[in-house]
N, C-alpha and C positions, 0 to 999 in steps of 0.2 A: 611724382612720387606715387607708387601704388598704395591702394588702401590695404590695411591689414586684413588678413583672411579671418573670417568668422569660423569658429569651431563649435559644432553642436555635439554635446555629450549626451548620449542616451544611457541611462542607467537602468538595467533590467535586473530586477530581483527574481531569482529563481525559486525562492521559497513561497509556499502557499501563504495566503493571509489566513486568518483564523476563521475561515468559513465553515460551512456545515460539513461534518464528517472528518475534519482534519485532526489527526492525532499527533501530538508532540511526544516523540520518544524520549527516553531519559537523556540522551545526548543533545537533544534540541532539534534533531531532524524532524521534519514534518512530512507526514504521509496522509493522503486523503483516502478514506475508505468510503465505498458507496455501493448501492444496489443498482444494477443496470436496468431493472424494471421501472425505476423512477427517472424522471427527467434529469438531464445534466444540470448540475447546480450552476447558478449564475456566477459570473466572475471569471477568474483565471482558468485557462484550460490546462490540462496536464501536458507535460513534455514527454511523459512515459507512462504507460499503463500496464499493469499485470492483471490479466483477466482469468478468473478461476471458474471454468465452466465445463460441463460435460461434452459440449460440442463447440466447434470453433465460433468465436464471437464475430459480430459484424465488424467491418473495417472502420478504423478511426483515423483522423488526420494527424495523429501523433504516433511516435514509435510505441509499439506495443508487443507484448508477449502473451501467448496463450498457454496456460497450464491446465491440462486435462484434469478436472476435479468435479465429479458428480455431486449433486446436492445431497446434503446430510452424510457425506462420505469423507474420504481422505484422498490426497493426491494419488492419481493412478501410478505415477512414477516418482518414488521418494527422492531419488538422486536428482531428477530434473527439478523437483520442488525446492530442494536445498539450493540448487544453482540459481533458480529463478528468484528466490527470496534474497539470496546474497546480492544478486544483481540489483534488485529493487532497493535494497538497503544502501548499497554503494551509491547508486544514482541519486537517492534522496538527500545526499549531502549537498548537492548543487542544483538539483532539478526538482520540478513539480511532479511527484510520483503519485499515482493513484492505484489502489488495489480494489478490485471489485468482483462481485459474483452477482447472481440474480437478485437476491434480497438484501445483500450487504451486511448480513449478521453472522451466519455460521462459517462459511468458508472464508469470507473476508475477515471476520474476527479471529479465526484461527491463524490466518496468514499474518495479521497484525500482531498477534501474540508472539508468533515465531520471529517477527521482525524485532519485537521488543527484546527477545532473547539474544538475537544477533547484536543488539544495541547495548547489551550488558545486564539486562534484567534477569533475575533468577528464573529459570523455567517454571519453578513451582509457584511463582507469583505473577507470571505474565498474563494469565487469563484474568485475574482480578484487576490488574493494571488496565487492560483493554476494556473491561466492563466498566471501570470507574471513569476512564477518560475518553471512551469512544461510544459504546452502546452497552447498556446494562444487560442486554440479552445476547451479546456476542458470544460466539463459540457455543453452538447449540447442542452438541451431542456428547455423551461420555467418551466416545472414541476420539472426537476432536480435542477434548480436554486432555486425554492421555497422550495424544500426539504432541501437543504443546509441552506437557510435562516431561516427555522423553526427547524433545527436540534437541539434538546435538549436531550442530552444523559441521563439526570437524570430522 
């Protein structure tokens, strides 16, 4: 009589732990914001990254998208920005998504605030939400604050 087969079950959680820079959106989705000039945080690696830089970022071993966005400015292509943010928000439901710029505050904070709007937060409250739950200095310029207040993904 053959021996019963052993089955190994591997459970992979795609959500971030509550590590550094992880923002919990109102729906419960978790997105990590970070500055690319700092070392990669220890722990889980992203499965997807959205990188907000004026020039193309270095290659990473996970899926990634580059959104052209110069420091202290706004996205170069607003339609591409909406598309990229929608994609990051959608993927964050089941994957480890990170959003990053050079310092992790201005562009990253602006993108996180827009993701909060996509997640149901009122646009007029999204900057305060990100400053409270991610970084108190997020969203650095008046133009970035106006961009979030007027962010309408439809």
